[in-house]
PDB file as gemmi writes it, atoms N, CA and C in Angstrom:
CRYST1    1.000    1.000    1.000  90.00  90.00  90.00 P 1                      
ATOM      1  N   MET A   1       0.856  -1.174   0.000  1.00  0.00           N  
ATOM      2  CA  MET A   1       0.000   0.000   0.000  1.00  0.00           C  
ATOM      3  C   MET A   1       0.901   1.235   0.000  1.00  0.00           C  
ATOM      4  N   SER A   2       0.593   2.199  -0.862  1.00  0.00           N  
ATOM      5  CA  SER A   2       1.396   3.413  -0.940  1.00  0.00           C  
ATOM      6  C   SER A   2       1.140   4.311   0.269  1.00  0.00           C  
ATOM      7  N   THR A   3       2.041   5.247   0.459  1.00  0.00           N  
ATOM      8  CA  THR A   3       1.899   6.179   1.583  1.00  0.00           C  
ATOM      9  C   THR A   3       0.604   6.980   1.447  1.00  0.00           C  
ATOM     10  N   GLU A   4       0.269   7.347   0.220  1.00  0.00           N  
ATOM     11  CA  GLU A   4      -0.969   8.092  -0.011  1.00  0.00           C  
ATOM     12  C   GLU A   4      -2.185   7.227   0.337  1.00  0.00           C  
ATOM     13  N   ASP A   5      -2.150   5.973  -0.061  1.00  0.00           N  
ATOM     14  CA  ASP A   5      -3.251   5.058   0.269  1.00  0.00           C  
ATOM     15  C   ASP A   5      -3.374   4.862   1.780  1.00  0.00           C  
ATOM     16  N   GLU A   6      -2.228   4.759   2.452  1.00  0.00           N  
ATOM     17  CA  GLU A   6      -2.241   4.625   3.911  1.00  0.00           C  
ATOM     18  C   GLU A   6      -2.842   5.869   4.562  1.00  0.00           C  
ATOM     19  N   ALA A   7      -2.490   7.030   4.039  1.00  0.00           N  
ATOM     20  CA  ALA A   7      -3.030   8.284   4.570  1.00  0.00           C  
ATOM     21  C   ALA A   7      -4.542   8.331   4.379  1.00  0.00           C  
ATOM     22  N   LYS A   8      -4.994   7.941   3.199  1.00  0.00           N  
ATOM     23  CA  LYS A   8      -6.443   7.917   2.938  1.00  0.00           C  
ATOM     24  C   LYS A   8      -7.149   6.969   3.901  1.00  0.00           C  
ATOM     25  N   GLN A   9      -6.612   5.770   4.069  1.00  0.00           N  
ATOM     26  CA  GLN A   9      -7.238   4.793   4.946  1.00  0.00           C  
ATOM     27  C   GLN A   9      -7.256   5.282   6.383  1.00  0.00           C  
ATOM     28  N   TYR A  10      -6.178   5.911   6.818  1.00  0.00           N  
ATOM     29  CA  TYR A  10      -6.146   6.424   8.184  1.00  0.00           C  
ATOM     30  C   TYR A  10      -7.244   7.473   8.377  1.00  0.00           C  
ATOM     31  N   LEU A  11      -7.391   8.370   7.416  1.00  0.00           N  
ATOM     32  CA  LEU A  11      -8.407   9.416   7.537  1.00  0.00           C  
ATOM     33  C   LEU A  11      -9.811   8.823   7.536  1.00  0.00           C  
ATOM     34  N   ILE A  12     -10.034   7.826   6.710  1.00  0.00           N  
ATOM     35  CA  ILE A  12     -11.348   7.169   6.699  1.00  0.00           C  
ATOM     36  C   ILE A  12     -11.626   6.542   8.064  1.00  0.00           C  
ATOM     37  N   ASP A  13     -10.632   5.865   8.622  1.00  0.00           N  
ATOM     38  CA  ASP A  13     -10.787   5.259   9.952  1.00  0.00           C  
ATOM     39  C   ASP A  13     -11.011   6.328  11.019  1.00  0.00           C  
ATOM     40  N   TYR A  14     -10.283   7.421  10.911  1.00  0.00           N  
ATOM     41  CA  TYR A  14     -10.407   8.519  11.885  1.00  0.00           C  
ATOM     42  C   TYR A  14     -11.818   9.102  11.853  1.00  0.00           C  
ATOM     43  N   PHE A  15     -12.323   9.364  10.657  1.00  0.00           N  
ATOM     44  CA  PHE A  15     -13.658   9.948  10.538  1.00  0.00           C  
ATOM     45  C   PHE A  15     -14.746   8.960  10.941  1.00  0.00           C  
ATOM     46  N   THR A  16     -14.495   7.673  10.765  1.00  0.00           N  
ATOM     47  CA  THR A  16     -15.429   6.647  11.244  1.00  0.00           C  
ATOM     48  C   THR A  16     -15.520   6.711  12.760  1.00  0.00           C  
ATOM     49  N   GLN A  17     -14.380   6.863  13.414  1.00  0.00           N  
ATOM     50  CA  GLN A  17     -14.366   6.990  14.878  1.00  0.00           C  
ATOM     51  C   GLN A  17     -15.076   8.274  15.313  1.00  0.00           C  
ATOM     52  N   ALA A  18     -14.871   9.351  14.585  1.00  0.00           N  
ATOM     53  CA  ALA A  18     -15.550  10.617  14.914  1.00  0.00           C  
ATOM     54  C   ALA A  18     -17.066  10.459  14.795  1.00  0.00           C  
ATOM     55  N   ASN A  19     -17.505   9.707  13.808  1.00  0.00           N  
ATOM     56  CA  ASN A  19     -18.933   9.442  13.643  1.00  0.00           C  
ATOM     57  C   ASN A  19     -19.467   8.623  14.816  1.00  0.00           C  
ATOM     58  N   LYS A  20     -18.690   7.635  15.254  1.00  0.00           N  
ATOM     59  CA  LYS A  20     -19.089   6.833  16.419  1.00  0.00           C  
ATOM     60  C   LYS A  20     -19.203   7.721  17.654  1.00  0.00           C  
ATOM     61  N   LEU A  21     -18.297   8.684  17.777  1.00  0.00           N  
ATOM     62  CA  LEU A  21     -18.346   9.602  18.911  1.00  0.00           C  
ATOM     63  C   LEU A  21     -19.643  10.411  18.878  1.00  0.00           C  
ATOM     64  N   ASN A  22     -20.005  10.898  17.708  1.00  0.00           N  
ATOM     65  CA  ASN A  22     -21.252  11.652  17.578  1.00  0.00           C  
ATOM     66  C   ASN A  22     -22.469  10.802  17.941  1.00  0.00           C  
ATOM     67  N   GLN A  23     -22.475   9.544  17.521  1.00  0.00           N  
ATOM     68  CA  GLN A  23     -23.581   8.647  17.859  1.00  0.00           C  
ATOM     69  C   GLN A  23     -23.632   8.388  19.360  1.00  0.00           C  
ATOM     70  N   THR A  24     -22.471   8.246  19.990  1.00  0.00           N  
ATOM     71  CA  THR A  24     -22.409   8.015  21.428  1.00  0.00           C  
ATOM     72  C   THR A  24     -22.920   9.241  22.185  1.00  0.00           C  
ATOM     73  N   ILE A  25     -22.569  10.415  21.712  1.00  0.00           N  
ATOM     74  CA  ILE A  25     -23.050  11.654  22.341  1.00  0.00           C  
ATOM     75  C   ILE A  25     -24.565  11.732  22.242  1.00  0.00           C  
ATOM     76  N   ALA A  26     -25.113  11.380  21.087  1.00  0.00           N  
ATOM     77  CA  ALA A  26     -26.573  11.398  20.913  1.00  0.00           C  
ATOM     78  C   ALA A  26     -27.243  10.419  21.873  1.00  0.00           C  
ATOM     79  N   THR A  27     -26.671   9.241  22.030  1.00  0.00           N  
ATOM     80  CA  THR A  27     -27.217   8.246  22.957  1.00  0.00           C  
ATOM     81  C   THR A  27     -27.143   8.756  24.396  1.00  0.00           C  
ATOM     82  N   LEU A  28     -26.025   9.368  24.748  1.00  0.00           N  
ATOM     83  CA  LEU A  28     -25.884   9.939  26.099  1.00  0.00           C  
ATOM     84  C   LEU A  28     -26.942  11.008  26.345  1.00  0.00           C  
ATOM     85  N   ASP A  29     -27.170  11.853  25.359  1.00  0.00           N  
ATOM     86  CA  ASP A  29     -28.200  12.888  25.489  1.00  0.00           C  
ATOM     87  C   ASP A  29     -29.577  12.265  25.715  1.00  0.00           C  
ATOM     88  N   GLN A  30     -29.876  11.213  24.965  1.00  0.00           N  
ATOM     89  CA  GLN A  30     -31.165  10.535  25.124  1.00  0.00           C  
ATOM     90  C   GLN A  30     -31.292   9.919  26.510  1.00  0.00           C  
ATOM     91  N   LEU A  31     -30.240   9.300  26.983  1.00  0.00           N  
ATOM     92  CA  LEU A  31     -30.269   8.687  28.317  1.00  0.00           C  
ATOM     93  C   LEU A  31     -30.446   9.745  29.399  1.00  0.00           C  
ATOM     94  N   ARG A  32     -29.787  10.866  29.244  1.00  0.00           N  
ATOM     95  CA  ARG A  32     -29.884  11.929  30.252  1.00  0.00           C  
ATOM     96  C   ARG A  32     -31.253  12.597  30.264  1.00  0.00           C  
ATOM     97  N   GLU A  33     -31.955  12.561  29.138  1.00  0.00           N  
ATOM     98  CA  GLU A  33     -33.283  13.168  29.064  1.00  0.00           C  
ATOM     99  C   GLU A  33     -34.338  12.357  29.814  1.00  0.00           C  
ATOM    100  N   GLN A  34     -34.052  11.107  30.081  1.00  0.00           N  
ATOM    101  CA  GLN A  34     -34.988  10.269  30.825  1.00  0.00           C  
ATOM    102  C   GLN A  34     -35.041  10.743  32.272  1.00  0.00           C  
ATOM    103  N   ASN A  35     -36.218  10.612  32.888  1.00  0.00           N  
ATOM    104  CA  ASN A  35     -36.366  11.047  34.278  1.00  0.00           C  
ATOM    105  C   ASN A  35     -35.409  10.317  35.198  1.00  0.00           C  
ATOM    106  N   GLN A  36     -35.328   9.009  35.055  1.00  0.00           N  
ATOM    107  CA  GLN A  36     -34.410   8.204  35.857  1.00  0.00           C  
ATOM    108  C   GLN A  36     -33.640   7.277  34.920  1.00  0.00           C  
ATOM    109  N   PRO A  37     -32.556   7.809  34.318  1.00  0.00           N  
ATOM    110  CA  PRO A  37     -31.817   6.978  33.357  1.00  0.00           C  
ATOM    111  C   PRO A  37     -31.182   5.774  34.031  1.00  0.00           C  
ATOM    112  N   ASP A  38     -31.068   4.713  33.286  1.00  0.00           N  
ATOM    113  CA  ASP A  38     -30.393   3.502  33.747  1.00  0.00           C  
ATOM    114  C   ASP A  38     -28.919   3.844  33.960  1.00  0.00           C  
ATOM    115  N   GLN A  39     -28.491   3.860  35.209  1.00  0.00           N  
ATOM    116  CA  GLN A  39     -27.129   4.282  35.542  1.00  0.00           C  
ATOM    117  C   GLN A  39     -26.066   3.367  34.920  1.00  0.00           C  
ATOM    118  N   GLU A  40     -26.391   2.100  34.797  1.00  0.00           N  
ATOM    119  CA  GLU A  40     -25.442   1.166  34.193  1.00  0.00           C  
ATOM    120  C   GLU A  40     -25.231   1.491  32.712  1.00  0.00           C  
ATOM    121  N   LYS A  41     -26.326   1.742  31.983  1.00  0.00           N  
ATOM    122  CA  LYS A  41     -26.220   2.106  30.564  1.00  0.00           C  
ATOM    123  C   LYS A  41     -25.491   3.440  30.416  1.00  0.00           C  
ATOM    124  N   LEU A  42     -25.841   4.375  31.292  1.00  0.00           N  
ATOM    125  CA  LEU A  42     -25.220   5.693  31.239  1.00  0.00           C  
ATOM    126  C   LEU A  42     -23.710   5.583  31.480  1.00  0.00           C  
ATOM    127  N   SER A  43     -23.323   4.831  32.480  1.00  0.00           N  
ATOM    128  CA  SER A  43     -21.912   4.640  32.802  1.00  0.00           C  
ATOM    129  C   SER A  43     -21.173   3.962  31.651  1.00  0.00           C  
ATOM    130  N   LYS A  44     -21.803   2.965  31.049  1.00  0.00           N  
ATOM    131  CA  LYS A  44     -21.197   2.248  29.919  1.00  0.00           C  
ATOM    132  C   LYS A  44     -20.965   3.199  28.744  1.00  0.00           C  
ATOM    133  N   LYS A  45     -21.943   4.042  28.462  1.00  0.00           N  
ATOM    134  CA  LYS A  45     -21.822   4.989  27.343  1.00  0.00           C  
ATOM    135  C   LYS A  45     -20.774   6.059  27.629  1.00  0.00           C  
ATOM    136  N   VAL A  46     -20.674   6.489  28.890  1.00  0.00           N  
ATOM    137  CA  VAL A  46     -19.649   7.476  29.240  1.00  0.00           C  
ATOM    138  C   VAL A  46     -18.263   6.874  29.024  1.00  0.00           C  
ATOM    139  N   LYS A  47     -18.071   5.626  29.418  1.00  0.00           N  
ATOM    140  CA  LYS A  47     -16.784   4.955  29.210  1.00  0.00           C  
ATOM    141  C   LYS A  47     -16.491   4.804  27.720  1.00  0.00           C  
ATOM    142  N   GLU A  48     -17.514   4.471  26.938  1.00  0.00           N  
ATOM    143  CA  GLU A  48     -17.353   4.352  25.486  1.00  0.00           C  
ATOM    144  C   GLU A  48     -16.946   5.703  24.898  1.00  0.00           C  
ATOM    145  N   TYR A  49     -17.610   6.762  25.354  1.00  0.00           N  
ATOM    146  CA  TYR A  49     -17.303   8.125  24.906  1.00  0.00           C  
ATOM    147  C   TYR A  49     -15.836   8.460  25.207  1.00  0.00           C  
ATOM    148  N   GLU A  50     -15.402   8.189  26.432  1.00  0.00           N  
ATOM    149  CA  GLU A  50     -14.027   8.494  26.839  1.00  0.00           C  
ATOM    150  C   GLU A  50     -13.015   7.732  25.998  1.00  0.00           C  
ATOM    151  N   LYS A  51     -13.292   6.465  25.727  1.00  0.00           N  
ATOM    152  CA  LYS A  51     -12.380   5.640  24.940  1.00  0.00           C  
ATOM    153  C   LYS A  51     -12.244   6.177  23.513  1.00  0.00           C  
ATOM    154  N   ILE A  52     -13.379   6.503  22.894  1.00  0.00           N  
ATOM    155  CA  ILE A  52     -13.346   7.026  21.519  1.00  0.00           C  
ATOM    156  C   ILE A  52     -12.634   8.372  21.482  1.00  0.00           C  
ATOM    157  N   LEU A  53     -12.931   9.228  22.454  1.00  0.00           N  
ATOM    158  CA  LEU A  53     -12.304  10.546  22.500  1.00  0.00           C  
ATOM    159  C   LEU A  53     -10.790  10.425  22.681  1.00  0.00           C  
ATOM    160  N   ASP A  54     -10.356   9.523  23.543  1.00  0.00           N  
ATOM    161  CA  ASP A  54      -8.918   9.292  23.721  1.00  0.00           C  
ATOM    162  C   ASP A  54      -8.272   8.827  22.417  1.00  0.00           C  
ATOM    163  N   THR A  55      -8.954   7.931  21.711  1.00  0.00           N  
ATOM    164  CA  THR A  55      -8.441   7.432  20.433  1.00  0.00           C  
ATOM    165  C   THR A  55      -8.300   8.572  19.427  1.00  0.00           C  
ATOM    166  N   LEU A  56      -9.323   9.409  19.352  1.00  0.00           N  
ATOM    167  CA  LEU A  56      -9.275  10.534  18.417  1.00  0.00           C  
ATOM    168  C   LEU A  56      -8.178  11.528  18.799  1.00  0.00           C  
ATOM    169  N   ASN A  57      -8.086  11.846  20.070  1.00  0.00           N  
ATOM    170  CA  ASN A  57      -7.073  12.803  20.512  1.00  0.00           C  
ATOM    171  C   ASN A  57      -5.662  12.276  20.286  1.00  0.00           C  
ATOM    172  N   SER A  58      -5.444  11.003  20.545  1.00  0.00           N  
ATOM    173  CA  SER A  58      -4.109  10.437  20.360  1.00  0.00           C  
ATOM    174  C   SER A  58      -3.742  10.331  18.882  1.00  0.00           C  
ATOM    175  N   GLY A  59      -4.731  10.315  18.007  1.00  0.00           N  
ATOM    176  CA  GLY A  59      -4.475  10.188  16.577  1.00  0.00           C  
ATOM    177  C   GLY A  59      -4.416  11.496  15.831  1.00  0.00           C  
ATOM    178  N   LYS A  60      -4.555  12.616  16.538  1.00  0.00           N  
ATOM    179  CA  LYS A  60      -4.598  13.910  15.859  1.00  0.00           C  
ATOM    180  C   LYS A  60      -3.318  14.199  15.072  1.00  0.00           C  
ATOM    181  N   GLU A  61      -2.173  13.908  15.657  1.00  0.00           N  
ATOM    182  CA  GLU A  61      -0.920  14.186  14.965  1.00  0.00           C  
ATOM    183  C   GLU A  61      -0.812  13.339  13.691  1.00  0.00           C  
ATOM    184  N   LYS A  62      -1.176  12.070  13.781  1.00  0.00           N  
ATOM    185  CA  LYS A  62      -1.138  11.210  12.592  1.00  0.00           C  
ATOM    186  C   LYS A  62      -2.157  11.683  11.560  1.00  0.00           C  
ATOM    187  N   MET A  63      -3.298  12.209  12.033  1.00  0.00           N  
ATOM    188  CA  MET A  63      -4.287  12.742  11.103  1.00  0.00           C  
ATOM    189  C   MET A  63      -3.688  13.928  10.340  1.00  0.00           C  
ATOM    190  N   ASP A  64      -3.042  14.845  11.069  1.00  0.00           N  
ATOM    191  CA  ASP A  64      -2.424  16.003  10.418  1.00  0.00           C  
ATOM    192  C   ASP A  64      -1.349  15.555   9.420  1.00  0.00           C  
ATOM    193  N   ASP A  65      -0.557  14.540   9.799  1.00  0.00           N  
ATOM    194  CA  ASP A  65       0.462  14.010   8.886  1.00  0.00           C  
ATOM    195  C   ASP A  65      -0.185  13.401   7.637  1.00  0.00           C  
ATOM    196  N   SER A  66      -1.309  12.703   7.831  1.00  0.00           N  
ATOM    197  CA  SER A  66      -2.017  12.100   6.696  1.00  0.00           C  
ATOM    198  C   SER A  66      -2.559  13.179   5.772  1.00  0.00           C  
ATOM    199  N   LEU A  67      -3.076  14.253   6.358  1.00  0.00           N  
ATOM    200  CA  LEU A  67      -3.567  15.365   5.532  1.00  0.00           C  
ATOM    201  C   LEU A  67      -2.426  15.976   4.722  1.00  0.00           C  
ATOM    202  N   LYS A  68      -1.271  16.133   5.342  1.00  0.00           N  
ATOM    203  CA  LYS A  68      -0.104  16.683   4.626  1.00  0.00           C  
ATOM    204  C   LYS A  68       0.291  15.762   3.475  1.00  0.00           C  
ATOM    205  N   GLU A  69       0.232  14.457   3.720  1.00  0.00           N  
ATOM    206  CA  GLU A  69       0.576  13.484   2.675  1.00  0.00           C  
ATOM    207  C   GLU A  69      -0.347  13.638   1.461  1.00  0.00           C  
ATOM    208  N   LEU A  70      -1.583  14.059   1.718  1.00  0.00           N  
ATOM    209  CA  LEU A  70      -2.554  14.219   0.630  1.00  0.00           C  
ATOM    210  C   LEU A  70      -2.571  15.636   0.054  1.00  0.00           C  
ATOM    211  N   GLY A  71      -1.626  16.487   0.514  1.00  0.00           N  
ATOM    212  CA  GLY A  71      -1.481  17.812  -0.087  1.00  0.00           C  
ATOM    213  C   GLY A  71      -2.116  18.952   0.682  1.00  0.00           C  
ATOM    214  N   PHE A  72      -2.534  18.725   1.899  1.00  0.00           N  
ATOM    215  CA  PHE A  72      -3.126  19.792   2.709  1.00  0.00           C  
ATOM    216  C   PHE A  72      -2.074  20.279   3.704  1.00  0.00           C  
ATOM    217  N   ASP A  73      -1.892  21.609   3.781  1.00  0.00           N  
ATOM    218  CA  ASP A  73      -0.838  22.144   4.634  1.00  0.00           C  
ATOM    219  C   ASP A  73      -1.348  22.782   5.921  1.00  0.00           C  
ATOM    220  N   GLN A  74      -2.570  22.452   6.306  1.00  0.00           N  
ATOM    221  CA  GLN A  74      -3.129  23.003   7.542  1.00  0.00           C  
ATOM    222  C   GLN A  74      -3.951  21.938   8.251  1.00  0.00           C  
ATOM    223  N   SER A  75      -4.237  22.181   9.518  1.00  0.00           N  
ATOM    224  CA  SER A  75      -5.028  21.209  10.265  1.00  0.00           C  
ATOM    225  C   SER A  75      -6.486  21.273   9.820  1.00  0.00           C  
ATOM    226  N   LEU A  76      -7.208  20.210  10.089  1.00  0.00           N  
ATOM    227  CA  LEU A  76      -8.605  20.103   9.682  1.00  0.00           C  
ATOM    228  C   LEU A  76      -9.449  21.249  10.238  1.00  0.00           C  
ATOM    229  N   ALA A  77      -9.128  21.716  11.429  1.00  0.00           N  
ATOM    230  CA  ALA A  77      -9.892  22.798  12.059  1.00  0.00           C  
ATOM    231  C   ALA A  77      -9.863  24.077  11.229  1.00  0.00           C  
ATOM    232  N   ASN A  78      -8.849  24.239  10.398  1.00  0.00           N  
ATOM    233  CA  ASN A  78      -8.710  25.463   9.596  1.00  0.00           C  
ATOM    234  C   ASN A  78      -9.146  25.293   8.146  1.00  0.00           C  
ATOM    235  N   PHE A  79      -9.772  24.176   7.835  1.00  0.00           N  
ATOM    236  CA  PHE A  79     -10.197  23.920   6.459  1.00  0.00           C  
ATOM    237  C   PHE A  79     -11.315  24.870   6.046  1.00  0.00           C  
ATOM    238  N   THR A  80     -11.247  25.277   4.793  1.00  0.00           N  
ATOM    239  CA  THR A  80     -12.348  26.017   4.193  1.00  0.00           C  
ATOM    240  C   THR A  80     -13.330  25.000   3.608  1.00  0.00           C  
ATOM    241  N   GLN A  81     -14.463  25.456   3.161  1.00  0.00           N  
ATOM    242  CA  GLN A  81     -15.421  24.556   2.526  1.00  0.00           C  
ATOM    243  C   GLN A  81     -14.818  23.927   1.280  1.00  0.00           C  
ATOM    244  N   GLU A  82     -14.025  24.693   0.575  1.00  0.00           N  
ATOM    245  CA  GLU A  82     -13.351  24.172  -0.623  1.00  0.00           C  
ATOM    246  C   GLU A  82     -12.394  23.032  -0.255  1.00  0.00           C  
ATOM    247  N   ASP A  83     -11.638  23.208   0.838  1.00  0.00           N  
ATOM    248  CA  ASP A  83     -10.733  22.150   1.302  1.00  0.00           C  
ATOM    249  C   ASP A  83     -11.507  20.887   1.674  1.00  0.00           C  
ATOM    250  N   LEU A  84     -12.629  21.071   2.361  1.00  0.00           N  
ATOM    251  CA  LEU A  84     -13.451  19.922   2.756  1.00  0.00           C  
ATOM    252  C   LEU A  84     -13.987  19.185   1.541  1.00  0.00           C  
ATOM    253  N   ASN A  85     -14.418  19.934   0.538  1.00  0.00           N  
ATOM    254  CA  ASN A  85     -14.916  19.314  -0.694  1.00  0.00           C  
ATOM    255  C   ASN A  85     -13.805  18.539  -1.401  1.00  0.00           C  
ATOM    256  N   LYS A  86     -12.608  19.113  -1.435  1.00  0.00           N  
ATOM    257  CA  LYS A  86     -11.468  18.449  -2.067  1.00  0.00           C  
ATOM    258  C   LYS A  86     -11.136  17.149  -1.319  1.00  0.00           C  
ATOM    259  N   LEU A  87     -11.131  17.209   0.009  1.00  0.00           N  
ATOM    260  CA  LEU A  87     -10.840  16.028   0.810  1.00  0.00           C  
ATOM    261  C   LEU A  87     -11.908  14.946   0.594  1.00  0.00           C  
ATOM    262  N   ALA A  88     -13.150  15.361   0.531  1.00  0.00           N  
ATOM    263  CA  ALA A  88     -14.240  14.399   0.311  1.00  0.00           C  
ATOM    264  C   ALA A  88     -14.040  13.675  -1.019  1.00  0.00           C  
ATOM    265  N   LYS A  89     -13.632  14.394  -2.058  1.00  0.00           N  
ATOM    266  CA  LYS A  89     -13.403  13.754  -3.359  1.00  0.00           C  
ATOM    267  C   LYS A  89     -12.228  12.791  -3.311  1.00  0.00           C  
ATOM    268  N   ILE A  90     -11.195  13.140  -2.564  1.00  0.00           N  
ATOM    269  CA  ILE A  90     -10.018  12.274  -2.439  1.00  0.00           C  
ATOM    270  C   ILE A  90     -10.398  10.974  -1.726  1.00  0.00           C  
ATOM    271  N   LEU A  91     -11.259  11.085  -0.705  1.00  0.00           N  
ATOM    272  CA  LEU A  91     -11.598   9.925   0.114  1.00  0.00           C  
ATOM    273  C   LEU A  91     -12.735   9.082  -0.445  1.00  0.00           C  
ATOM    274  N   GLU A  92     -13.369   9.537  -1.510  1.00  0.00           N  
ATOM    275  CA  GLU A  92     -14.448   8.744  -2.120  1.00  0.00           C  
ATOM    276  C   GLU A  92     -13.913   7.398  -2.563  1.00  0.00           C  
ATOM    277  N   PRO A  93     -14.717   6.342  -2.370  1.00  0.00           N  
ATOM    278  CA  PRO A  93     -14.259   5.020  -2.811  1.00  0.00           C  
ATOM    279  C   PRO A  93     -14.196   4.903  -4.320  1.00  0.00           C  
TER     280      PRO A  93                                                      
END                                                                             
């Protein structure tokens, strides 16, 4: 696998994890909205949230390196809409 292919795969995996984090946050919100949420489910989801967040945070540097490999010279937080569109086209299957 080429370095560019590895960078693409890493970014796809990273964004998959970010999506899981968003789903976990939505589930946590739903659990908290209940009058008496199941504490076991709530605790399990909080641990899941922490694990995913740690994974994402620890992978930020590799994500930035992967973006550089694909021709982007700034972090994802500073992307313009044009940059996001370009990245989406690169990552399309």
